[in-house]
C-alpha positions in Angstrom: 22.2 -27.0 30.0 24.5 -24.0 29.0 23.8 -21.8 26.0 26.8 -23.4 24.3 25.2 -26.8 24.5 21.9 -25.8 23.0 21.6 -26.7 19.4 21.5 -23.6 17.2 20.4 -22.9 13.7 17.8 -24.3 11.3 18.4 -27.6 9.6 15.2 -28.9 8.0 17.0 -31.8 6.3 18.7 -33.1 9.5 16.2 -35.8 10.3 15.4 -37.0 6.8 16.1 -40.5 5.5 19.1 -40.7 3.2 20.2 -37.1 3.7 23.9 -36.3 3.9 25.7 -33.0 4.2 22.6 -31.0 4.9 23.0 -27.2 5.2 22.3 -25.2 8.4 20.9 -21.7 8.5 20.6 -19.0 11.2 17.6 -19.0 13.5 16.7 -15.5 14.8 17.0 -16.7 18.4 20.7 -17.7 17.9 21.7 -14.1 18.5 20.6 -14.4 22.2 22.7 -17.5 22.6 25.7 -15.8 21.3 25.2 -12.4 22.9 26.9 -11.1 26.0 25.1 -10.0 29.2 21.7 -8.6 28.4 20.7 -5.0 28.8 17.6 -4.1 30.8 14.9 -1.9 29.3 15.2 1.7 30.4 11.5 2.3 30.1 12.0 5.7 28.4 8.8 7.6 27.5 7.7 7.1 23.9 5.0 8.4 21.5 3.0 6.7 18.8 1.6 8.9 16.0 -1.0 7.8 13.5 -1.6 9.2 10.0 -5.2 10.1 11.0 -3.8 12.5 13.7 -4.2 10.1 16.7 -1.5 10.2 19.4 -0.6 7.7 22.1 2.0 7.8 24.8 3.8 4.8 26.2 7.1 3.3 27.3 9.8 2.1 25.0 11.4 -1.3 25.0 13.7 -3.1 22.6 15.8 -0.6 20.6 14.9 3.0 21.5 14.9 4.3 17.9 12.3 5.8 15.6 10.2 3.4 13.5 7.7 3.9 10.8 5.4 1.5 8.9 1.9 0.3 8.3 -0.1 -0.3 11.5 -1.6 -3.9 11.6 -2.8 -6.1 14.5 -2.7 -9.8 15.2 -5.1 -11.7 17.5 -3.1 -14.8 18.5 -2.7 -15.5 22.2 0.5 -17.5 21.6 3.1 -17.8 18.9 4.5 -14.2 19.3 8.1 -15.4 18.5 6.8 -17.0 15.3 5.0 -13.8 14.4 8.0 -11.6 15.1 10.1 -13.6 12.7 7.4 -14.1 10.0 8.7 -12.4 6.8 5.1 -11.5 5.8 5.3 -8.7 8.4 8.1 -6.9 6.6 7.3 -3.2 6.4 4.7 -3.2 9.1 4.2 -2.1 12.7 2.8 -5.1 14.6 0.2 -4.6 17.4 -0.5 -7.6 19.6 -4.1 -7.6 20.9 -3.4 -10.1 23.6 -2.5 -7.8 26.6 0.6 -9.7 27.9 3.5 -10.1 25.4 6.4 -12.4 26.2 5.1 -14.6 29.0 7.2 -17.6 28.0 10.2 -15.7 26.6 12.1 -16.6 23.5 12.8 -20.3 22.8 15.7 -21.7 20.7 14.6 -23.1 17.4 11.1 -21.6 17.4 11.7 -18.8 15.0 10.3 -18.7 11.4 13.3 -17.0 9.9 16.8 -15.6 10.6 15.6 -12.1 11.8 12.8 -10.0 13.2 10.7 -8.6 10.3 8.2 -6.1 11.7 9.6 -2.6 11.8 8.2 -2.1 15.3 6.1 -3.7 18.0 3.1 -2.3 20.0 1.6 -4.0 23.0 -0.2 -3.4 26.3 2.4 -4.9 28.5 5.7 -6.6 27.8 6.8 -9.2 30.3 10.3 -8.3 31.6 10.9 -11.7 33.3 9.6 -14.6 31.2 8.6 -17.9 32.8 9.7 -21.0 30.8 12.4 -23.6 31.4 13.7 -23.3 27.8 13.6 -19.5 27.6 16.9 -17.8 26.7 15.7 -14.2 26.9 12.8 -11.8 26.9 11.0 -10.2 24.0 12.8 -7.0 25.0 16.2 -8.8 24.7 15.1 -10.3 21.4 14.0 -6.9 19.8 17.1 -5.1 21.2 19.5 -7.7 19.7 17.8 -7.3 16.3 17.6 -3.4 16.6 13.8 -3.3 16.5 11.9 -0.9 18.7 8.8 -1.6 20.8 6.3 0.5 22.8 4.1 -0.7 25.6 1.4 0.8 27.9 -0.5 1.7 24.8 -4.3 1.2 24.5 -4.1 -1.6 22.0 -7.9 -2.1 22.2 -8.4 1.5 20.9 -5.8 0.9 18.2 -7.5 -2.3 17.1 -11.0 -0.7 17.0 -9.6 2.2 14.9 -7.9 -0.2 12.4 -11.1 -2.4 12.1 -13.3 0.6 11.5 -11.1 2.8 9.2 -8.6 0.2 7.8 -4.9 -0.1 8.2 -3.0 3.2 8.3 0.5 4.5 8.4 2.2 5.2 11.8 5.5 6.1 13.4 6.8 5.9 17.0 9.9 6.6 19.0 11.3 8.6 21.9 8.9 11.3 23.2 11.6 14.0 23.0 11.8 13.3 19.2 8.1 13.8 18.6 8.6 16.7 16.1 11.0 14.5 14.0 8.5 11.6 14.2 5.7 13.8 13.0 7.7 15.1 10.1 8.7 11.5 9.0 5.1 10.4 9.1 3.9 13.3 7.0 6.4 12.3 4.3 6.1 8.6 4.6 5.3 6.4 1.6 3.3 3.2 2.1 5.6 0.2 2.5 3.6 -1.6 -0.2 5.3 0.6 -2.8 8.6 -1.2 -2.0 9.7 -4.5 -3.4 9.3 -6.2 0.0 9.7 -9.7 -1.5 13.2 -8.7 -2.6 14.0 -7.7 0.9 13.1 -11.1 2.4 13.8 -13.7 -0.2 17.0 -15.9 0.0 20.1 -14.9 -2.0 20.7 -18.1 -4.0 19.2 -21.5 -4.6 20.3 -24.3 -2.4 19.4 -28.0 -1.9 18.0 -28.4 1.6 18.1 -32.2 2.0 20.2 -33.8 -0.7 19.5 -37.4 -1.3 16.3 -37.5 0.7 14.4 -40.8 0.5 11.3 -42.3 2.1 11.4 -45.0 4.8 11.8 -47.7 2.1 14.8 -45.9 0.6 13.0 -44.6 -2.5 14.1 -41.2 -3.7 11.7 -38.4 -2.9 10.5 -36.2 -5.7 12.4 -32.9 -6.1 10.5 -29.7 -5.3 11.5 -26.2 -6.2 10.3 -23.9 -3.4 10.1 -20.2 -4.5 10.9 -18.1 -1.5 8.7 -15.0 -1.4 9.2 -14.7 2.3 8.9 -18.4 3.3 8.5 -19.5 6.9 10.9 -22.1 8.3 8.1 -24.4 9.3 6.9 -24.5 5.7 10.4 -25.7 4.7 10.3 -28.3 7.4 6.9 -29.7 6.2 8.2 -29.7 2.6 11.4 -31.5 3.5 9.4 -34.3 5.2 7.8 -35.0 1.7 10.3 -33.8 -0.9 13.9 -33.2 -1.8 13.6 -29.4 -1.6 15.5 -26.7 -3.5 15.1 -23.4 -1.7 15.0 -20.8 -4.6 15.0 -17.0 -4.5 11.9 -15.3 -6.0 14.1 -13.6 -8.6 15.0 -17.0 -10.2 12.9 -17.5 -13.3 11.2 -20.8 -14.3 13.7 -21.6 -17.1 16.7 -21.2 -14.9 15.0 -23.3 -12.1 14.3 -26.1 -14.6 17.8 -25.9 -16.3 19.7 -25.9 -13.1 17.6 -28.1 -10.8 15.1 -30.1 -12.9 12.4 -30.3 -10.2 9.3 -32.5 -10.4 7.1 -29.8 -8.9 6.9 -26.2 -7.9 5.8 -24.4 -4.7 5.3 -20.7 -4.0 5.4 -19.4 -0.4 3.9 -16.7 1.7 5.4 -13.2 1.7 4.9 -9.5 2.3 3.7 -6.6 0.3 1.4 -6.0 -2.7 1.1 -9.2 -4.8 0.8 -7.0 -7.9 4.2 -5.3 -7.4 6.3 -5.3 -10.6 9.4 -6.6 -8.9 10.2 -10.1 -7.5 6.6 -10.9 -7.1 6.0 -10.5 -10.8 8.9 -12.9 -11.5 7.5 -15.5 -9.1 4.0 -15.1 -10.7 5.4 -15.8 -14.2 7.3 -18.8 -12.8 4.1 -20.2 -11.4 2.3 -19.7 -14.7 5.1 -21.3 -16.7 5.0 -24.3 -14.3 1.3 -24.7 -14.7 1.5 -24.5 -18.5 4.3 -27.1 -18.5 2.1 -29.5 -16.5 4.1 -29.5 -13.3 2.3 -30.0 -10.0 2.1 -26.6 -8.3 1.0 -25.4 -4.8 0.8 -21.8 -3.5 0.4 -20.6 0.1 -0.7 -17.0 1.0 1.2 -14.7 -1.4 1.8 -17.7 -3.6 -2.0 -18.1 -3.8 -2.5 -14.4 -4.7 0.2 -14.7 -7.4 -1.6 -17.7 -8.9 -4.8 -15.7 -8.8 -3.3 -12.8 -10.7 -1.9 -15.3 -13.3 -5.5 -16.7 -13.6 -6.8 -13.2 -14.5 -8.2 -12.3 -11.1 -7.5 -9.0 -9.5 -5.9 -8.6 -6.0 -7.0 -5.9 -3.7 -6.1 -4.5 -0.3 -8.3 -5.7 2.6 -9.7 -3.2 5.1 -7.6 -4.6 8.0 -6.5 -8.1 6.7 -6.6 -11.5 8.4 -3.9 -11.9 11.0 -4.5 -14.5 13.7 -4.9 -18.2 14.6 -8.6 -18.5 14.6 -9.8 -17.8 11.0 -12.6 -20.2 9.9 -12.4 -21.4 6.3 -15.1 -23.2 4.4 -14.3 -25.9 1.9 -17.1 -25.3 -0.6 -16.7 -28.8 -2.1 -17.0 -30.8 1.1 -18.9 -28.3 3.2 -16.4 -28.7 6.0 -15.0 -25.8 8.1 -11.5 -25.7 9.3 -9.9 -23.2 11.8 -6.7 -21.7 10.3 -3.8 -19.4 11.0 -3.6 -16.5 8.6 -1.4 -13.4 7.9 -2.3 -11.3 4.9 -3.5 -7.9 4.0 -4.5 -8.6 0.4 -7.1 -10.9 -1.2 -8.2 -12.2 -4.5 -11.4 -10.8 -5.9 -14.3 -13.2 -5.9 -15.2 -14.1 -9.6 -18.9 -13.6 -8.8 -19.1 -11.1 -6.0 -16.0 -9.0 -6.6 -14.0 -7.3 -3.9 -15.3 -8.1 -0.4 -14.2 -6.1 2.7 -11.9 -3.7 0.7 -9.6 -1.1 2.2 -10.9 2.5 2.0 -8.0 3.4 -0.3 -9.5 1.2 -3.0 -6.1 -0.2 -3.8 -6.3 -3.0 -6.3 -4.4 -4.5 -9.3 -5.2 -4.0 -12.9 -7.3 -6.5 -14.9 -5.0 -9.1 -16.6 -5.5 -12.0 -18.9 -5.5 -15.6 -17.7 -2.0 -16.9 -18.6 -2.3 -20.3 -17.0 -3.8 -22.2 -19.9 -6.4 -23.5 -17.5 -9.6 -22.5 -15.8 -10.1 -22.4 -12.1 -12.7 -22.8 -9.4 -12.9 -21.3 -5.9 -12.4 -24.1 -3.4 -12.1 -22.3 -0.1 -13.7 -19.1 1.3 -13.4 -17.3 4.6 -16.5 -18.1 6.7 -16.5 -14.6 8.2 -16.3 -12.2 5.3 -16.7 -14.7 2.3 -13.3 -13.7 0.8 -11.5 -16.2 -1.5 -9.2 -18.5 0.5 -8.3 -21.1 -2.1 -8.3 -22.1 -5.8 -8.2 -25.4 -7.6 -7.1 -25.4 -11.2 -9.3 -27.4 -13.5 -7.5 -30.2 -15.5 -4.1 -29.3 -13.9 -2.4 -30.8 -10.8 -2.3 -27.4 -9.0 -4.1 -25.6 -6.2 -3.6 -22.7 -3.8 -4.6 -21.7 -0.3 -4.6 -18.3 1.4 -4.1 -19.8 4.9 -1.2 -21.6 6.6 -1.3 -25.4 6.9 2.2 -25.4 8.5 0.8 -23.2 11.4 3.1 -23.2 14.4 2.0 -23.4 17.2 -1.3 -24.1 15.5 -4.1 -24.8 14.7 -3.3 -27.9 12.6 -6.7 -28.4 10.9 -5.2 -27.6 7.5 -2.0 -29.6 7.7 -3.4 -32.5 5.5 -3.1 -30.1 2.5 0.6 -30.9 2.4 -0.3 -34.5 2.0 -2.8 -33.6 -0.7 0.0 -31.9 -2.6 2.4 -34.8 -2.0 -0.1 -37.2 -3.5 -0.6 -34.9 -6.5 3.2 -34.9 -7.1 3.6 -38.7 -6.6 0.8 -39.6 -8.9 2.0 -37.1 -11.5 5.4 -38.7 -11.4 4.0 -42.3 -11.6 4.2 -43.3 -15.3 1.0 -45.3 -15.0 -0.9 -42.3 -13.5 0.5 -39.4 -15.6 -2.9 -38.4 -16.8 -4.6 -38.7 -13.4 -5.1 -35.6 -11.4 -6.2 -36.5 -7.9 -8.1 -34.2 -5.5 -6.4 -35.6 -2.4 -8.0 -36.3 1.0 -10.9 -33.9 1.9 -10.3 -31.9 5.0 
């Protein structure tokens, strides 16, 4: 099959019942389908400098430019294309701990957004010739086409140990001959968390993803307003399977959402940066609080979870090195069951009883705020490793949040029933006979 015959773009409403005139959006891999002959990596020497004075030499791939950001690591053995296109990595330099990056290449339709979001990539070895029948290019090709630099032949084990012991730190890398310039940039660098990173990744305008969506019996699906704080494509796919979805920018306040779209429920997505930032994240936080007070069913994932926690009066704080990988165990304290989850976050909610667990050495945290939800909450999920808060249930309200990713692609899928739990909440809330009933959903 030629590149011209491969279906491009992202159309989550395409397979839904009753949907007509669905919109299509760009998939980050489309650029490889539309590009001319690919350019091989020159393998130029590069240098990586860390804020603590550490120095690593390696070989450049992707775009051979200077990059600077916050050094983080991810432990997944697969799913690198999804990680590279995850908006939650905006502002960061992403280190892959699995030593071989790019074995199966870049696959059409597997991206989580329209672009590559990390500011740079670090790995032990990048595969120049991937091996997969559906591959349309290498990781080098992918990064080069999006103007993102990478550096390989770096001791990623040493980097990871350093971050685990001392916490995430700022870094910069680029061509070896520009080391003096890189060093100067690093000395004057401000943490990316100071920026309104949500504003840099949210959509530009609200749009209905699957107009007219129905279930198999032809009944109209409830309408959901999904606040995009840096949403992943697979979240939108999962939502479009259960709702008629309006994709909304984080800058859209609750009143405008209700006046223009009249949704039956509200959802807040994952996203990058400090949840206590006073930009788009604050607008999204207030929208969540307004929705809860209005009695709408609400669900938050990752940053959406943290924003709900802030609205509940909890503080957020920076974790020592965050949770980034596909093997994070989470305990449901209500059922006693443990699920394995995919996670990507550098902040957490303080525990109401035990405070801030596994904090960053910087001590970065939000201010103490009042509970503006008009409801109390209980901690429903905790991380089985470090006991940090991983999920909240609101008491007397059809609303809950989770820190992890039930839409995880390529997996694990232990937490996927939580979308069904939310769907059940919304359907029961919209049933006139069950308006006063708040269901807990199926236990997982």
